[in-house]
FIVO-958229 format. One record per residue: y, x, z of N, C-alpha, C in turn. Coordinates in nm, 2 decimals. Example, Ala and Ser with C-alpha at 12.3 -4.5 7.8 and 13.67 -1.06 7.14 Angstrom:
residues 2
> nc2	nc1	nc3	cac2	cac1	cac3	cc2	cc1	cc3
> -0.57	1.32	0.78	-0.45	1.23	0.78	-0.33	1.32	0.78
> -0.22	1.28	0.71	-0.11	1.37	0.71	0.00	1.29	0.79
This chain:
residues 332
> nc2	nc1	nc3	cac2	cac1	cac3	cc2	cc1	cc3
> 6.22	2.61	4.55	6.26	2.63	4.69	6.37	2.54	4.73
> 6.43	2.47	4.64	6.55	2.39	4.67	6.51	2.26	4.73
> 6.55	2.24	4.86	6.54	2.11	4.92	6.67	2.03	4.90
> 6.66	1.90	4.94	6.78	1.82	4.92	6.90	1.88	5.00
> 6.87	1.93	5.12	6.97	1.99	5.20	7.04	2.11	5.13
> 6.96	2.19	5.07	7.01	2.31	5.00	7.10	2.27	4.88
> 7.05	2.17	4.81	7.12	2.12	4.69	7.26	2.07	4.73
> 7.26	1.99	4.84	7.39	1.93	4.89	7.48	2.03	4.94
> 7.42	2.12	5.02	7.51	2.23	5.08	7.57	2.32	4.97
> 7.49	2.35	4.87	7.54	2.44	4.76	7.66	2.37	4.69
> 7.64	2.24	4.65	7.74	2.17	4.58	7.87	2.15	4.67
> 7.85	2.13	4.80	7.96	2.11	4.89	8.04	2.24	4.90
> 7.97	2.36	4.90	8.04	2.49	4.90	8.11	2.51	4.78
> 8.05	2.48	4.66	8.12	2.50	4.53	8.24	2.42	4.52
> 8.23	2.29	4.57	8.35	2.20	4.56	8.46	2.25	4.65
> 8.43	2.30	4.77	8.53	2.35	4.86	8.60	2.47	4.80
> 8.53	2.56	4.74	8.60	2.68	4.69	8.68	2.65	4.56
> 8.63	2.55	4.48	8.71	2.51	4.37	8.84	2.44	4.41
> 8.83	2.35	4.51	8.95	2.29	4.56	9.05	2.39	4.62
> 9.00	2.49	4.69	9.09	2.59	4.74	9.15	2.67	4.62
> 9.07	2.70	4.52	9.12	2.77	4.41	9.23	2.70	4.33
> 9.21	2.57	4.30	9.30	2.49	4.23	9.42	2.44	4.31
> 9.39	2.40	4.43	9.49	2.34	4.52	9.58	2.43	4.59
> 9.53	2.55	4.62	9.62	2.65	4.69	9.67	2.77	4.61
> 9.57	2.83	4.53	9.61	2.95	4.46	9.66	2.93	4.32
> 9.63	2.81	4.26	9.67	2.79	4.12	9.73	2.65	4.11
> 9.81	2.61	4.21	9.87	2.48	4.20	9.98	2.48	4.09
> 10.06	2.59	4.09	10.16	2.61	3.99	10.11	2.69	3.87
> 10.15	2.64	3.75	10.11	2.72	3.63	10.18	2.85	3.62
> 10.10	2.96	3.60	10.16	3.09	3.59	10.07	3.18	3.52
> 10.12	3.29	3.46	10.04	3.38	3.39	9.97	3.47	3.48
> 9.84	3.48	3.47	9.75	3.56	3.56	9.75	3.70	3.50
> 9.79	3.80	3.58	9.80	3.94	3.54	9.67	4.01	3.59
> 9.65	4.13	3.54	9.52	4.20	3.56	9.49	4.22	3.71
> 9.59	4.25	3.79	9.56	4.27	3.94	9.51	4.15	4.00
> 9.58	4.03	3.98	9.53	3.91	4.04	9.39	3.87	3.99
> 9.37	3.89	3.86	9.24	3.86	3.80	9.13	3.95	3.86
> 9.16	4.08	3.89	9.06	4.17	3.95	9.03	4.13	4.09
> 9.13	4.08	4.16	9.11	4.04	4.30	9.02	3.91	4.30
> 9.05	3.82	4.22	8.98	3.69	4.21	8.84	3.72	4.17
> 8.82	3.80	4.07	8.68	3.83	4.02	8.60	3.90	4.13
> 8.66	3.99	4.21	8.59	4.05	4.32	8.55	3.95	4.42
> 8.63	3.85	4.45	8.60	3.75	4.55	8.48	3.66	4.50
> 8.49	3.62	4.37	8.38	3.54	4.32	8.24	3.62	4.32
> 8.25	3.74	4.28	8.13	3.82	4.28	8.08	3.84	4.42
> 8.17	3.87	4.52	8.12	3.89	4.65	8.06	3.76	4.71
> 8.11	3.64	4.68	8.05	3.52	4.72	7.91	3.50	4.66
> 7.90	3.53	4.53	7.77	3.52	4.47	7.67	3.62	4.52
> 7.71	3.74	4.55	7.62	3.84	4.61	7.58	3.80	4.75
> 7.68	3.75	4.82	7.64	3.70	4.96	7.54	3.59	4.96
> 7.56	3.49	4.86	7.46	3.38	4.85	7.32	3.44	4.81
> 7.32	3.54	4.72	7.19	3.60	4.68	7.13	3.67	4.79
> 7.21	3.74	4.87	7.15	3.81	4.99	7.09	3.71	5.09
> 7.16	3.59	5.10	7.11	3.49	5.19	6.97	3.44	5.14
> 6.96	3.42	5.01	6.83	3.38	4.96	6.72	3.49	4.98
> 6.77	3.62	4.96	6.67	3.73	4.98	6.62	3.74	5.12
> 6.71	3.72	5.22	6.66	3.74	5.36	6.60	3.61	5.42
> 6.64	3.49	5.36	6.58	3.37	5.42	6.46	3.32	5.35
> 6.44	3.35	5.22	6.33	3.30	5.14	6.24	3.41	5.08
> 6.28	3.54	5.10	6.19	3.64	5.06	6.24	3.72	4.94
> 6.18	3.83	4.92	6.22	3.93	4.82	6.21	3.87	4.68
> 6.10	3.79	4.65	6.08	3.74	4.52	6.19	3.65	4.47
> 6.22	3.54	4.55	6.33	3.45	4.51	6.47	3.52	4.50
> 6.49	3.62	4.59	6.61	3.69	4.59	6.63	3.77	4.47
> 6.53	3.84	4.43	6.54	3.92	4.30	6.55	3.83	4.18
> 6.48	3.72	4.18	6.49	3.63	4.07	6.63	3.57	4.06
> 6.70	3.54	4.17	6.84	3.50	4.16	6.93	3.60	4.11
> 6.91	3.73	4.16	7.00	3.83	4.11	6.98	3.87	3.96
> 6.85	3.86	3.92	6.83	3.88	3.78	6.89	3.77	3.69
> 6.87	3.65	3.73	6.93	3.54	3.66	7.08	3.54	3.66
> 7.14	3.58	3.77	7.28	3.60	3.78	7.33	3.70	3.69
> 7.26	3.82	3.68	7.30	3.93	3.60	7.29	3.89	3.45
> 7.19	3.82	3.41	7.17	3.78	3.27	7.28	3.69	3.23
> 7.31	3.59	3.32	7.41	3.49	3.29	7.55	3.55	3.29
> 7.57	3.64	3.38	7.71	3.71	3.39	7.73	3.80	3.26
> 7.63	3.87	3.22	7.64	3.96	3.11	7.66	3.88	2.98
> 7.58	3.77	2.96	7.60	3.69	2.84	7.73	3.61	2.84
> 7.79	3.59	2.96	7.92	3.52	2.96	8.03	3.61	2.91
> 8.01	3.74	2.90	8.11	3.83	2.84	8.14	3.79	2.70
> 8.04	3.75	2.62	8.06	3.70	2.49	8.15	3.57	2.49
> 8.13	3.49	2.59	8.21	3.37	2.60	8.36	3.41	2.61
> 8.39	3.51	2.69	8.52	3.56	2.71	8.59	3.59	2.58
> 8.52	3.66	2.49	8.58	3.69	2.36	8.61	3.57	2.28
> 8.52	3.48	2.27	8.54	3.35	2.20	8.65	3.27	2.26
> 8.66	3.26	2.39	8.76	3.19	2.46	8.90	3.24	2.42
> 8.91	3.38	2.41	9.03	3.44	2.37	9.07	3.40	2.23
> 8.98	3.40	2.14	9.01	3.35	2.00	9.05	3.21	2.00
> 8.99	3.12	2.08	9.02	2.98	2.08	9.17	2.96	2.13
> 9.20	3.03	2.24	9.34	3.02	2.29	9.44	3.08	2.19
> 9.40	3.18	2.12	9.49	3.24	2.01	9.51	3.14	1.90
> 9.40	3.07	1.86	9.40	2.98	1.75	9.50	2.86	1.78
> 9.49	2.81	1.90	9.57	2.69	1.94	9.70	2.73	2.00
> 9.73	2.86	2.01	9.85	2.92	2.06	9.88	2.86	2.20
> 9.78	2.87	2.29	9.79	2.81	2.42	9.88	2.91	2.51
> 9.98	2.86	2.57	10.06	2.94	2.66	9.97	3.00	2.77
> 10.00	3.13	2.80	9.91	3.20	2.90	9.92	3.13	3.03
> 10.03	3.06	3.06	10.04	2.99	3.19	9.94	2.88	3.21
> 9.90	2.82	3.10	9.81	2.70	3.11	9.66	2.74	3.09
> 9.63	2.86	3.06	9.49	2.90	3.03	9.40	2.88	3.15
> 9.44	2.92	3.27	9.36	2.91	3.38	9.32	2.76	3.41
> 9.41	2.67	3.40	9.38	2.53	3.42	9.28	2.47	3.32
> 9.30	2.51	3.19	9.20	2.47	3.09	9.07	2.53	3.12
> 9.06	2.65	3.16	8.93	2.71	3.19	8.87	2.64	3.31
> 8.95	2.60	3.41	8.90	2.52	3.52	8.83	2.40	3.48
> 8.89	2.32	3.39	8.83	2.20	3.35	8.71	2.23	3.26
> 8.71	2.34	3.19	8.60	2.38	3.11	8.48	2.41	3.20
> 8.51	2.48	3.31	8.40	2.51	3.40	8.34	2.39	3.46
> 8.42	2.29	3.50	8.36	2.17	3.56	8.27	2.10	3.46
> 8.31	2.09	3.33	8.22	2.04	3.23	8.10	2.12	3.21
> 8.11	2.25	3.22	7.99	2.34	3.21	7.89	2.31	3.32
> 7.93	2.28	3.44	7.84	2.25	3.55	7.75	2.13	3.51
> 7.82	2.03	3.46	7.74	1.91	3.43	7.65	1.93	3.31
> 7.70	1.99	3.20	7.61	2.01	3.09	7.50	2.10	3.12
> 7.52	2.21	3.19	7.41	2.31	3.22	7.31	2.24	3.31
> 7.36	2.16	3.41	7.27	2.09	3.50	7.18	2.00	3.42
> 7.23	1.93	3.32	7.15	1.84	3.24	7.05	1.92	3.16
> 7.09	2.03	3.10	7.01	2.12	3.02	6.90	2.18	3.10
> 6.93	2.23	3.23	6.83	2.29	3.31	6.73	2.18	3.36
> 6.78	2.06	3.39	6.69	1.95	3.43	6.59	1.92	3.32
> 6.64	1.91	3.20	6.56	1.88	3.08	6.46	1.99	3.06
> 6.50	2.12	3.08	6.41	2.23	3.06	6.30	2.23	3.16
> 6.33	2.20	3.28	6.23	2.19	3.39	6.12	2.09	3.36
> 6.17	1.97	3.31	6.08	1.86	3.28	5.99	1.90	3.16
> 6.05	1.96	3.06	5.97	2.01	2.94	5.86	2.11	2.98
> 5.90	2.21	3.06	5.81	2.31	3.10	5.69	2.25	3.19
> 5.72	2.16	3.27	5.62	2.10	3.36	5.52	2.02	3.27
> 5.57	1.95	3.17	5.49	1.87	3.09	5.42	1.94	2.97
> 5.49	2.04	2.92	5.44	2.12	2.80	5.46	2.27	2.83
> 5.35	2.33	2.89	5.36	2.47	2.92	5.39	2.56	2.80
> 5.35	2.52	2.68	5.37	2.60	2.56	5.52	2.61	2.52
> 5.60	2.52	2.59	5.75	2.53	2.55	5.81	2.66	2.58
> 5.75	2.73	2.68	5.80	2.87	2.72	5.79	2.96	2.60
> 5.68	2.95	2.52	5.67	3.04	2.41	5.77	3.00	2.30
> 5.81	2.87	2.29	5.91	2.83	2.20	6.05	2.89	2.25
> 6.07	2.89	2.38	6.19	2.95	2.43	6.19	3.10	2.40
> 6.08	3.17	2.42	6.07	3.31	2.39	6.10	3.34	2.24
> 6.04	3.26	2.15	6.07	3.29	2.01	6.21	3.26	1.98
> 6.27	3.16	2.04	6.41	3.13	2.02	6.50	3.24	2.06
> 6.47	3.30	2.18	6.55	3.42	2.23	6.54	3.54	2.14
> 6.42	3.56	2.08	6.41	3.67	1.98	6.50	3.64	1.86
> 6.50	3.52	1.81	6.58	3.48	1.70	6.73	3.50	1.74
> 6.77	3.45	1.86	6.91	3.46	1.90	6.95	3.60	1.91
> 6.86	3.69	1.96	6.89	3.83	1.97	6.92	3.89	1.84
> 6.83	3.86	1.74	6.85	3.92	1.61	6.97	3.87	1.54
> 7.00	3.74	1.57	7.12	3.68	1.51	7.25	3.74	1.57
> 7.24	3.78	1.70	7.36	3.84	1.77	7.40	3.97	1.71
> 7.30	4.04	1.65	7.34	4.17	1.58	7.43	4.15	1.46
> 7.43	4.02	1.41	7.51	3.99	1.29	7.62	3.89	1.33
> 7.66	3.89	1.46	7.74	3.79	1.51	7.88	3.79	1.44
> 7.93	3.67	1.42	8.06	3.65	1.36	8.15	3.57	1.47
> 8.25	3.64	1.52	8.33	3.58	1.63	8.44	3.49	1.58
> 8.44	3.47	1.45	8.55	3.38	1.40	8.54	3.24	1.46
> 8.65	3.18	1.49	8.66	3.05	1.55	8.72	2.95	1.45
> 8.65	2.84	1.43	8.70	2.74	1.33	8.70	2.60	1.40
> 8.79	2.58	1.49	8.79	2.45	1.56	8.81	2.33	1.47
> 8.88	2.35	1.36	8.90	2.24	1.27	8.77	2.19	1.21
> 8.66	2.27	1.21	8.53	2.23	1.16	8.44	2.17	1.27
> 8.49	2.17	1.39	8.41	2.12	1.50	8.41	1.96	1.49
> 8.29	1.90	1.47	8.29	1.76	1.45	8.34	1.68	1.56
> 8.32	1.73	1.69	8.37	1.65	1.80	8.52	1.65	1.81
> 8.58	1.77	1.77	8.73	1.78	1.77	8.78	1.69	1.66
> 8.72	1.69	1.54	8.77	1.60	1.43	8.76	1.46	1.47
> 8.65	1.42	1.54	8.63	1.28	1.59	8.74	1.25	1.69
> 8.77	1.34	1.78	8.87	1.32	1.89	9.01	1.30	1.82
> 9.04	1.38	1.72	9.17	1.37	1.66	9.19	1.24	1.59
> 9.08	1.18	1.54	9.09	1.05	1.48	9.10	0.94	1.58
> 9.03	0.95	1.69	9.02	0.84	1.78	9.13	0.84	1.89
> 9.16	0.96	1.94	9.26	0.97	2.05	9.40	0.98	2.00
> 9.49	0.90	2.06	9.63	0.91	2.02	9.69	1.04	2.09
> 9.75	1.13	2.02	9.80	1.25	2.07	9.95	1.25	2.10
> 9.99	1.29	2.22	10.13	1.30	2.25	10.20	1.40	2.17
> 10.32	1.38	2.14	10.40	1.47	2.05	10.49	1.56	2.13
> 10.52	1.53	2.26	10.61	1.61	2.33	10.53	1.71	2.42
> 10.60	1.81	2.47	10.53	1.91	2.56	10.51	1.85	2.70
> 10.38	1.84	2.74	10.34	1.78	2.87	10.30	1.89	2.96
> 10.33	2.02	2.94	10.29	2.12	3.03	10.14	2.15	3.03
> 10.08	2.16	3.14	9.94	2.18	3.15	9.85	2.06	3.16
> 9.92	1.94	3.15	9.84	1.81	3.16	9.76	1.79	3.04
> 9.65	1.72	3.06	9.56	1.68	2.95	9.60	1.55	2.89
> 9.67	1.46	2.98	9.71	1.33	2.93	9.86	1.32	2.97
> 9.94	1.24	2.89	10.08	1.22	2.92	10.12	1.08	2.88
> 10.22	1.03	2.94	10.27	0.90	2.91	10.38	0.91	2.81
> 10.37	0.84	2.70	10.46	0.84	2.59	10.48	0.71	2.53
> 10.60	0.66	2.52	10.63	0.52	2.47	10.56	0.42	2.54
> 10.55	0.43	2.68	10.48	0.33	2.76	10.33	0.33	2.76
> 10.27	0.43	2.69	10.12	0.43	2.69	10.07	0.57	2.71
> 9.95	0.58	2.77	9.89	0.71	2.80	9.83	0.77	2.67
> 9.86	0.90	2.65	9.81	0.97	2.53	9.75	1.10	2.57
> 9.66	1.15	2.49	9.60	1.28	2.51	9.70	1.39	2.46
> 9.70	1.50	2.52	9.78	1.61	2.48	9.69	1.71	2.39
> 9.75	1.79	2.31	9.67	1.89	2.24	9.58	1.98	2.32
> 9.62	1.99	2.45	9.54	2.08	2.54	9.40	2.02	2.56
> 9.39	1.88	2.55	9.26	1.82	2.57	9.17	1.86	2.46
> 9.22	1.88	2.34	9.14	1.93	2.23	9.09	2.07	2.26
> 9.17	2.15	2.32	9.13	2.29	2.36	9.01	2.28	2.46
> 9.02	2.19	2.55	8.91	2.18	2.65	8.78	2.13	2.58
> 8.79	2.04	2.49	8.68	2.00	2.41	8.61	2.11	2.34
> 8.69	2.20	2.27	8.64	2.31	2.20	8.57	2.41	2.30
> 8.64	2.43	2.42	8.58	2.52	2.52	8.44	2.47	2.56
> 8.43	2.33	2.59	8.31	2.27	2.63	8.20	2.29	2.53
> 8.23	2.26	2.40	8.12	2.26	2.30	8.08	2.41	2.28
> 8.18	2.50	2.29	8.15	2.64	2.27	8.05	2.69	2.38
> 8.08	2.65	2.51	7.99	2.69	2.62	7.86	2.63	2.60
> 7.85	2.51	2.55	7.72	2.45	2.52	7.63	2.53	2.43
> 7.70	2.59	2.33	7.63	2.67	2.23	7.57	2.80	2.30
> 7.66	2.86	2.39	7.62	2.98	2.46	7.51	2.95	2.56
> 7.52	2.83	2.62	7.42	2.79	2.72	7.28	2.78	2.66
> 7.27	2.75	2.53	7.15	2.74	2.46	7.07	2.87	2.46
> 7.15	2.98	2.47	7.08	3.11	2.48	7.05	3.15	2.62
> 7.15	3.14	2.71	7.14	3.19	2.84	7.04	3.12	2.93
> 7.04	2.99	2.92	6.95	2.91	3.01	6.80	2.94	2.98
> 6.75	2.94	2.85	6.61	2.99	2.83	6.59	3.13	2.88
> 6.69	3.22	2.87	6.67	3.35	2.92	6.65	3.36	3.07
> 6.72	3.27	3.14	6.69	3.27	3.29	6.56	3.21	3.32
> 6.51	3.11	3.24	6.38	3.06	3.26	6.27	3.17	3.23
> 6.31	3.27	3.16	6.22	3.38	3.14	6.20	3.46	3.26
> 6.28	3.44	3.36	6.28	3.52	3.49	6.22	3.44	3.60
> 6.26	3.31	3.61	6.21	3.22	3.71	6.20	3.08	3.66
> 6.10	3.01	3.72	6.08	2.87	3.68	6.14	2.78	3.79
> 6.20	2.83	3.90	6.25	2.75	4.00	6.38	2.69	3.96
> 6.40	2.56	3.95	6.52	2.50	3.90	6.64	2.53	3.99
> 6.62	2.54	4.12	6.73	2.58	4.21	6.79	2.71	4.18
> 6.70	2.81	4.16	6.74	2.95	4.13	6.81	2.95	3.99
> 6.75	2.88	3.89	6.81	2.88	3.76	6.95	2.82	3.76
> 6.96	2.71	3.83	7.09	2.64	3.84	7.19	2.72	3.92
> 7.16	2.77	4.03	7.26	2.83	4.12	7.30	2.97	4.06
> 7.21	3.04	3.99	7.25	3.16	3.93	7.34	3.14	3.81
> 7.32	3.03	3.74	7.41	2.99	3.63	7.55	2.95	3.69
> 7.55	2.87	3.79	7.68	2.82	3.85	7.76	2.94	3.91
> 7.69	3.03	3.98	7.76	3.14	4.04	7.82	3.23	3.94
> 7.75	3.25	3.83	7.81	3.33	3.72	7.93	3.26	3.65
> 7.92	3.13	3.63	8.03	3.06	3.57	8.15	3.05	3.66
> 8.13	3.04	3.79	8.24	3.03	3.88	8.35	3.14	3.86
> 8.29	3.26	3.84	8.38	3.37	3.82	8.43	3.40	3.67
> 8.39	3.30	3.58	8.42	3.32	3.44	8.57	3.32	3.41
> 8.65	3.24	3.49	8.79	3.23	3.46	8.86	3.36	3.49
> 8.83	3.42	3.61	8.89	3.55	3.65	8.84	3.66	3.56
> 8.71	3.65	3.52	8.65	3.74	3.43	8.72	3.75	3.30
> 8.76	3.63	3.25	8.83	3.62	3.13	8.96	3.70	3.13
> 9.04	3.67	3.23	9.17	3.74	3.24	9.16	3.89	3.27
> 9.05	3.93	3.33	9.03	4.07	3.36	8.99	4.14	3.23
> 8.90	4.08	3.15	8.84	4.15	3.04	8.91	4.13	2.90
> 8.99	4.02	2.89	9.04	3.98	2.76	9.12	4.09	2.69
> 9.19	4.17	2.77	9.27	4.27	2.71	9.20	4.39	2.66
> 9.08	4.43	2.72	9.01	4.55	2.69	8.88	4.52	2.62
> 8.84	4.39	2.61	8.71	4.36	2.56	8.69	4.41	2.41
> 8.79	4.41	2.33	8.76	4.45	2.19	8.72	4.60	2.18
> 8.74	4.68	2.28	8.70	4.82	2.28	8.55	4.84	2.30
> 8.49	4.74	2.36	8.34	4.75	2.39	8.27	4.71	2.26
> 8.27	4.80	2.16	8.21	4.77	2.03	8.06	4.76	2.03
> 7.99	4.81	2.13	7.85	4.81	2.13	7.79	4.69	2.22
> 7.89	4.61	2.27	7.84	4.51	2.37	7.75	4.41	2.31
> 7.78	4.36	2.19	7.70	4.26	2.12	7.55	4.31	2.10
> 7.54	4.44	2.07	7.41	4.50	2.05	7.33	4.50	2.18
> 7.40	4.53	2.29	7.34	4.53	2.42	7.29	4.40	2.46
> 7.38	4.29	2.44	7.34	4.16	2.47	7.22	4.11	2.39
> 7.22	4.15	2.26	7.11	4.11	2.17	6.98	4.17	2.22
> 6.98	4.29	2.26	6.86	4.36	2.31	6.81	4.29	2.44
> 6.91	4.24	2.53	6.87	4.17	2.65	6.80	4.04	2.61
> 6.85	3.97	2.52	6.79	3.84	2.48	6.65	3.87	2.42
> 6.64	3.97	2.34	6.51	4.00	2.28	6.41	4.05	2.38
> 6.46	4.13	2.48	6.37	4.17	2.59	6.31	4.05	2.66
> 6.40	3.96	2.70	6.35	3.84	2.78	6.26	3.76	2.69
> 6.29	3.74	2.56	6.20	3.67	2.47	6.07	3.73	2.46
> 6.06	3.86	2.44	5.93	3.93	2.43	5.86	3.92	2.56
> 5.93	3.93	2.67	5.86	3.91	2.80	5.79	3.78	2.82
> 5.86	3.67	2.77	5.80	3.54	2.78	5.68	3.52	2.69
> 5.69	3.58	2.57	5.58	3.57	2.47	5.46	3.65	2.52
> 5.48	3.76	2.58	5.37	3.85	2.62	5.32	3.82	2.77
> 5.38	3.72	2.83	5.34	3.70	2.97	5.19	3.68	3.00
> 5.11	3.61	2.91	4.97	3.60	2.94	4.90	3.73	2.94
> 4.95	3.83	2.88	4.88	3.96	2.87	4.95	4.07	2.95
> 5.08	4.07	2.96	5.16	4.17	3.03	5.25	4.11	3.13
> 5.23	4.15	3.26	5.32	4.10	3.36	5.42	4.20	3.41
> 5.55	4.17	3.40	5.65	4.26	3.45	5.71	4.20	3.58
> 5.72	4.28	3.68	5.77	4.24	3.81	5.92	4.20	3.79
> 5.97	4.11	3.88	6.11	4.07	3.88	6.20	4.19	3.90
> 6.16	4.28	3.99	6.24	4.40	4.01	6.25	4.49	3.89
> 6.14	4.51	3.81	6.15	4.59	3.69	6.24	4.52	3.59
> 6.22	4.38	3.58	6.31	4.31	3.48	6.45	4.32	3.52
> 6.49	4.32	3.65	6.63	4.33	3.69	6.68	4.47	3.65
> 6.60	4.57	3.67	6.64	4.71	3.64	6.66	4.73	3.49
> 6.57	4.67	3.41	6.58	4.68	3.26	6.71	4.61	3.21
> 6.73	4.49	3.26	6.85	4.41	3.22	6.98	4.48	3.26
> 6.98	4.54	3.39	7.10	4.61	3.43	7.12	4.73	3.35
> 7.02	4.80	3.31	7.04	4.92	3.22	7.09	4.88	3.09
> 7.03	4.78	3.03	7.07	4.74	2.89	7.21	4.69	2.89
> 7.26	4.63	3.00	7.40	4.59	3.00	7.50	4.70	3.03
> 7.45	4.79	3.12	7.54	4.90	3.16	7.57	5.00	3.05
> 7.46	5.03	2.97	7.47	5.13	2.87	7.58	5.10	2.76
> 7.58	4.98	2.70	7.68	4.96	2.59	7.82	4.95	2.65
> 7.84	4.90	2.78	7.97	4.88	2.83	8.03	5.02	2.87
> 7.95	5.11	2.92	8.00	5.24	2.96	8.00	5.35	2.85
> 7.92	5.32	2.74	7.92	5.42	2.63	8.05	5.44	2.57
> 8.12	5.34	2.54	8.25	5.35	2.47	8.35	5.42	2.56
> 8.35	5.39	2.70	8.45	5.46	2.79	8.41	5.60	2.80
> 8.28	5.64	2.80	8.24	5.78	2.82	8.28	5.86	2.70
> 8.27	5.80	2.58	8.30	5.87	2.46	8.46	5.88	2.43
> 8.53	5.77	2.47	8.67	5.76	2.44	8.74	5.70	2.56
> 8.75	5.78	2.67	8.81	5.72	2.79	8.96	5.70	2.77
> 9.03	5.77	2.68	9.17	5.75	2.66	9.21	5.62	2.60
> 9.11	5.55	2.52	9.14	5.43	2.46	9.16	5.32	2.57
> 9.06	5.31	2.66	9.07	5.21	2.77	9.19	5.24	2.86
> 9.22	5.37	2.88	9.33	5.41	2.96	9.46	5.37	2.89
> 9.47	5.38	2.76	9.59	5.34	2.69	9.61	5.19	2.70
> 9.49	5.12	2.69	9.50	4.97	2.70	9.55	4.92	2.84
> 9.49	4.99	2.94	9.53	4.95	3.08	9.68	4.98	3.10
> 9.73	5.09	3.04	9.87	5.13	3.05	9.95	5.02	2.98
> 9.91	4.97	2.87	9.98	4.87	2.80	9.98	4.74	2.88
> 9.87	4.70	2.94	9.86	4.59	3.03	9.96	4.60	3.15
> 9.97	4.72	3.20	10.06	4.74	3.31	10.20	4.73	3.27
> 10.24	4.78	3.15	10.38	4.76	3.10	10.41	4.62	3.07
> 10.31	4.54	3.02	10.33	4.40	3.00	10.35	4.33	3.13
> 10.27	4.36	3.23	10.29	4.30	3.36	10.43	4.32	3.42
> 10.47	4.45	3.41	10.61	4.48	3.46	10.71	4.41	3.38
> 10.69	4.40	3.25	10.79	4.33	3.16	10.80	4.18	3.20
> 10.68	4.12	3.23	10.68	3.98	3.27	10.74	3.95	3.41
> 10.72	4.05	3.50	10.77	4.04	3.63	10.91	4.07	3.65
> 10.98	4.14	3.55	11.11	4.18	3.57	11.21	4.07	3.59
> 11.21	3.96	3.51	11.30	3.85	3.54	11.30	3.80	3.68
> 11.18	3.78	3.73	11.16	3.73	3.87	11.22	3.83	3.97
> 11.20	3.96	3.95	11.25	4.06	4.04	11.40	4.06	4.04
> 11.46	4.05	3.92	11.61	4.05	3.91	11.67	3.92	3.98
> 11.60	3.81	3.96	11.65	3.69	4.02	11.64	3.69	4.17
> 11.53	3.75	4.23	11.52	3.76	4.37	11.62	3.85	4.43
> 11.65	3.96	4.35	11.74	4.06	4.40	11.89	4.02	4.38
> 11.91	3.91	4.31	12.05	3.87	4.29	12.12	3.94	4.18
> 12.05	4.02	4.10	12.11	4.09	3.99	12.11	4.01	3.86
> 12.23	4.00	3.80	12.24	3.92	3.68	12.16	3.99	3.56
> 12.08	3.91	3.49	12.00	3.96	3.38	12.09	4.02	3.27
> 12.21	3.97	3.26	12.29	4.02	3.14	12.35	4.15	3.17
> 12.35	4.20	3.30	12.42	4.32	3.33	12.33	4.44	3.30
């Protein structure tokens, strides 16, 4: 369904919102607290839902439901990204003030990589129809593997990082949130550039699961790409919103594994069994909702305690600024 006009308009809109996000709301490095993250996440979700409704009313029920199903799949699978991103930031001891900027550059790289992967997938499907069965089998394998997922992060084993450490001269002084800094009269990479490289390669691994899953719902490259981009756009706010309470969703990996296996089985059984897009959307929504709400329903006090801890941390971080604005000396 994507014409050149739609492709250009979509990218222009994405560029505008990213410029507003980085140029106005996140020009200065600061720690993003839960309230700000919740507001930003709501805005990104609202923009994505609005775009999906436009597709629904302008191009029909079929494309609209395909977009929403692809968006829900990508959004749910990105929850696992959040957990790994958290471990990466902890491993590199990245200051919380700089994490949003690093995720911003990571998102830009993800657009390019996923665009290339989706384009390659479309070409392969058009030339070799049997590739869909390969995608289906891969999703079944990925789902089974996710049941035994190991979230340990070992950036030192990443071959791209090891290559970058050997090739790129690294600055030794603190350069803030910059990826490059001038030192001794020459430009050098900062350690934060290595973090971005790890984020990019990690997202590439996750995209290998999520993109075939969306192809299991729709073959339209515009819908596959836009649903991916819309889900990724809110990933930064999603990270700051969920990072604190994500460890309590102990059944989440199982839910995501079943989603991948469901989409894989759907692709393999397509010649004999046809599931409507609406039914697929309902099944995926149920499979995602159940593991995320089960822990809260059984132990609501756990999440409540974590939210209370986050609130206390936010107050603790805000106290110096409040004292400064009120003219009260911190030593008193």
